[in-house]
N, C-alpha and C positions, 0 to 999 in steps of 0.2 A: 617477429612476435610469437610468443609460446604458444604451444597448437596446447588449447585445453579439454582435456574429456570423461566425465561425473557419469555415475553410475546411474537414470533415471528416478526421480522421486524426493523428497524433501529432501532442500540437501542444510547441513548445519555445519557448525563449527571452521576448520579448514574450508572444505566443500563448499560452503557457502563464499568465505574471502577467496578463492578459486573462483568463483561465478560473480564477484562483483567485479573481481581486477580483468576476467573473460569482456566482460564488458565496457570497461576504461580504454583497455588497449583495444579491442574493436570496436572504439568511438562509436557504442549506441549505449541506449540506457533500455531497461524491461521497464513495461509497466506495473503497477502493485495495485493489484483493483480490487478495492473493499469488498466485504461479500459478506450475506445477513443470512445465509441456510445452505441447506444442500445443493437447490438449484442454482445458486448464485456460483458457489465452490465450485459445481461440476461444469458449468454454463464457462467459466475461468477456463480451469483446465482443458477441456476441447478446445477455447480456441489456443491457448499454448500452438497443442497439439497440430491443429490446422494450421497453425501461422509457424509452424517450425519455432518456436520462439519459448525460450525459459522465460519463468512470468516470480511473481510476486504474490501471494495470497495476502489480505489482512486486513485486521477485525476491529473496528471501536469498540471503546467498550459498551456500548447499546448493540453495536451489531452482534455482538457477544449473546447481551440478554436474548437478542430476538431468536439467536442459533439455540441455546437452551428452549427458548420460549415465553411469553409474555403472561401465561400463565403462574409461571412460578415466583411466588407471594415475595420469598427474598430475593428482591434484586441485587444483592450484591451477590449472591453465588450465584444467580444467572449467570451474572457479568462472566465469573472467574470459568463453570463448568460449561458453559455453553462456549468458551472460549478453545477449551481444553478438548471440547467434542469434535470442533472444527478442524484442530491440528489433524486432533488423531483422526480423522475421516480421512484429510489430505496425507494423512502419513500412510495409509491403507490404499490407497489408487491412486494417489499422483505417480508411482511406477509405472502404472498399470496404463497410462495414456503417455507415456514414453519420452517425459519432457523433464527436467528441474524445477524443481517450483519451490520457493523459500518461504516460510511463515510467517508471517509477522503482526503487532499490533501495531495501532495507527493511534496517534495522539492522546498520549494518559496527562494530563494537567497536576495540578497540585494535590488536588483531592482524591484527585484516581491513581496518585503512589500506592495504598494496601492493594489495591487489582492485579497491581504489577509486583505487588510482593509474592500477592500470593498465588496469583500466575506463576513466578517463579517457585514458591515453595511447588510444584505441580511441575516444574521440570526440572527441580533437584530429582524429584522423587522418580520421572521419568529417565533420567540421566540415570540412575543410579540399577536401573531396570536392563536400562538399551544401550547403553553407554555414549550417546548423544539428548539432547536436549529437544522438547517440546516443540517450541519454536527457535527461528533462528535468531531471531531479533526482536526486541521489542523498542517504542518507543518512546521515551520522556519527552513531553510537552511543557518546561516549566519559563519559557516563552515571555509568558504574562509576570515573572518574579524578578526581583533583582539578580543581575549578571551574575554575583557572588553566589546567591543559594542554588542556583541552577546549576550551576558549575562543580559546589560542593557535591552537591548532591546525584547529579550524575557520577562522579565519582564514585561515591558509597554506592551506588545502584550497580555502577560497572565493576566495581571491583565481586562485586557477587556472582557479576551473569560471567566473568571473565573463566573464571571456578569450572564454568559446565558450556564451555567454549558459545556464545553466545555475542553478539554486537547489538549494542546500544546505541541506537539512530535520538540525536536530538536536535532540539529547534533554537537557533540564534534569530534575532530578528522575531518580527510577527507575521505570518502570514496571513492575510486579512481574511473577514468573513466569517463563519461559521462550518464547524462540520462535526455533526450528532452533539452537540452541544460547548462544545469547545468553541473558546474562539469568541469574538462580537460581531455583529452584523458591521458590514463592510459601508462605507459613506464616499459614494460612490466624489463627490465632490471634497473629498476629503484629500490634503495635503499631508499625508500622515508617514515621516521621516522614519519611524518602528516600520514599515514595512522593506525598510534597507537594512543589511545586517554590516554592520562597521568589521570590514578587517580586523582590524584590532584583538575584535570580541574573539574570531574564529583562532588567531591565532592565540590568543590565552587556552583558548577548549582543547585547541592542538596540544598543546603543553605540557596542558593537565593531564588531559585523557590516553594520549597517545600511548604513555608507559605503563599504563592499567590494561588496555584492553583493546579489542577492533572497535569502531564507533563509525557512524557514519551523520554528517551535518545537513540538515534542513534549514540553510539560507535564502534569507528572504528577499527577491531581488525584485518587489512591485508584483506577487502571483498573488492569486485573490483564490480562497475557494468556491467555487460556486460558476455558474456562467453569468458575466456582464455583458451591459451594451457595450460592443468597440470601439475604444479608444479612452474610456476611463481606468483601464487597468495598464498601467506603463512600464510593460517590463527592462528591467536593464542586466540584462547577464554580463555584464564585463563586470560585475559587482562579486561574480562567482571568481575570473579571472584574476581578481585584484587580489582575493583570499588567498588564492592557491600559491599566487608568487608572491607573496608576503611571507607564508607558512615555509613556501619553498629556501626562499633565501636566507632566513632564520637563521633554522633546521641543517640545509645542505642535503635536500633531498631529492629524490627526481622528479618528473613531472609531474601536478598535480596528483599530487601525494593526499590530497583531503578527500572521502568519501564523498561527493556530492545529494543531494536527493531535489525535487523539484516538487513541491508542494503547491496546490490549488491549480492543477493546470488543464482542468477543461476547459476548452472554448482557446486555448493559446494560441500565439499564429504560429505556422509552421518551422518556420526563418529564426525566432527567436528559441524553440525548442532545440533546434539544431546544434547551436549557437551556443548554448546552454550544456547539449551534450560535448559541444568539444571543449569545455570548461570542466568536466572530470563528474557531469551526471549523468552516474548509475540507474538511477531508479526516478519514474514518474508517476504520481498520484491519480487514480483517476476512481473517480466514485460519480458525480454528476451526471457525468454522460451515457455510463452502464444503466445507470439509473433511469434514467428514459429511455436508453434502447430496448430494454426490458418491457416499461411501461408501455411505451409506444403500439410493439404488436399486440402486447393482452389485449389494451383499450382499443384498435383494431378490430380484434377477433371480436369482442363483445357486441362494438359498434354494427359489426356486419350481420351478427347471429342473434341479436340481442333480446330475442324471444325463446331462444336457446334460455336466459337466463330471467325467464319470467314463467316459463311452465315447463314443466316436464314432458307433456304432449301438448302438444299442440292442438288448441281447444275448437279452429274450423277445420284442419287438414286432418288431425288425427295422428300426425308423425311425431316420432318420438325423438327425443333432443339429448339423450344419454350420452351418445358419444363425442357433444358440444360443451356440454357443462361437466363434462369428468375434467376436472382440472390439469389431468395429464394434457389436456388437448391445448389449452392457452397456454401454462406454464413452460411445456415445454419451448408453444412461441418465444417468449419472451428469455426464454434461455439461447435459441436463435438469435433475437435482437446482441441479445450479450456479445455472442461468437463473431458473431460480422462485426460489428462497432470496434471490438479489440483486433481485428485486422489489420481496422485503418490505424490503431494504435499503436502497434509492431512495424508498419509503414513507416509512422512519422519519426519513430523511435528508432527506426533502423534496426533491429532485432530481428524482424521477418526472417527466415529461415538461417539462421544463427543460434539455435539452440549444442550445447555442448554435450548433451546427454546422446551415451553412446550405447548401442545393442539394444 
């Protein structure tokens, strides 16, 4: 197996490909964690450093908007500039955490294509100055559209991205549930065939996109955004294996030619996660679990110190509560909640101790 080594920091272009290949060859996947501000992005980098694992930092469109500040009246500008700001933050600090981080945007449906194109405008400007793109990859999720439009638009966007050494993530089939306004609420009783991607569609995507540039596929195998009652989500990782086999046989490639992504990973059975990783999944999205891990710690602190959130000075004892209502006190606890939850994720995905950052 090839020994991989990269300089710590945000990885793009050939280094991003190296990161992907290292995960696939090493039989592990990287946590891809949605962030919304400096607290969460710093917690993700801290978690990666503690686990000695590389990581993928990602923003949805609304995550980018929140990063910029909900007070910005122009929501579109906020979505773009917030996403730019988050990436610049990671470029500035990731190397100091001593890990490799990929920057990625999550779920952009048809209505959000302008957001991706605006980010590419910014990425092209950044590339001219720094010789590398602002983001490692973007996701174009056109799974709700006709497959012909999905693939042709993906090809159009990838042609532009390839010129600045970026990777594209596409989605085939529909991941159930809703994530930041993208998708629809999962009906637990539904027998939805769209939750399972057809290998023939994956082959079409590979045949069209592989000659253009680097891309990954979020193929649906029963995965659902959010956490649902056990037994209602039927994961079938063998669909991923069938897709890999079809592409390999048709194009005469090596083992597991597809770079696969696992969306809706929160609450999944660990055995199914391990099986999916064995079929070439290098990235698993995590959002719901880290949101809860953050909020649980904050909630416990507020409950335990409730009077500090009612009074600056206790009316009975005269005790000042400044150290408790200082936002840094409870926000730090939230960060630590994310850090601890991601240790479990790195363990589940096999990335614990596998960072390829050197020096």
